C-alpha positions in Angstrom: 136.9 91.8 76.5 137.1 89.0 78.7 136.1 88.7 82.0 137.8 87.1 84.9 135.5 83.1 85.5 135.7 82.3 89.2 136.1 78.5 90.5 131.9 77.3 91.4 133.3 76.6 94.8 135.2 80.1 95.4 131.5 81.8 94.0 130.3 79.8 97.2 132.6 80.8 99.6 132.4 84.8 99.0 128.9 84.3 98.9 128.9 82.7 102.1 130.6 84.8 103.2 128.8 88.6 102.4 125.6 85.8 104.0 127.6 86.0 106.8 128.5 89.3 107.0 125.5 90.7 106.5 122.8 88.7 108.1 124.6 86.8 110.5 123.7 82.8 111.2 120.5 82.2 111.7 119.1 84.7 108.6 122.2 82.7 107.0 120.6 79.0 107.5 117.0 80.6 107.0 118.0 82.3 104.1 119.9 78.6 102.8 116.6 76.3 103.6 114.9 77.6 101.7 116.8 76.3 98.5 117.1 72.6 100.6 114.8 69.7 98.7 112.7 68.7 101.8 112.2 64.8 102.0 109.7 62.4 101.1 106.8 62.9 98.5 105.0 65.5 99.0 101.9 64.6 96.9 101.6 61.0 97.8 101.5 62.8 101.6 99.3 65.0 100.5 97.4 62.5 98.6 96.8 60.7 102.1 96.1 63.4 103.9 92.9 65.3 102.2 91.5 62.2 100.4 88.0 62.2 102.1 88.2 66.1 101.9 86.9 68.5 100.0 88.3 72.2 98.4 85.6 72.7 100.3 86.4 71.4 103.7 90.3 72.4 103.2 89.7 76.0 103.0 87.2 76.1 105.9 90.0 73.9 108.0 91.7 77.2 106.9 89.7 79.1 107.6 89.1 78.6 111.5 92.3 78.1 111.9 93.4 81.4 110.5 90.7 83.3 112.8 92.0 81.2 115.3 95.2 82.6 115.2 94.9 86.4 114.5 92.3 86.5 117.8 95.3 84.8 119.4 97.5 87.3 118.3 95.0 90.2 119.4 94.6 88.8 123.2 98.4 88.3 123.5 98.6 92.2 121.4 95.4 93.3 123.8 97.2 91.8 127.7 100.6 93.5 126.6 101.9 89.4 125.1 104.2 89.3 121.6 103.1 87.0 119.0 106.3 85.7 118.0 106.4 83.7 114.2 
């Protein structure tokens, strides 16, 4: 028993049609972007960005940022405004 081997271009076209039909244009683009490599050298950028910070300083900043976002969301919720992420 042998299975038909479709050309890759045909599989890609079929997959794209399926994604567009099921997810719509915006969500298809969002889905596909996660597989697109970024630009630049993240390791080099990260080393430059965090060169003078300890892990504790970085995590403290993350916690402060998360706290501000949560407080902002709670405030918007209590005033009837929504927060779109």
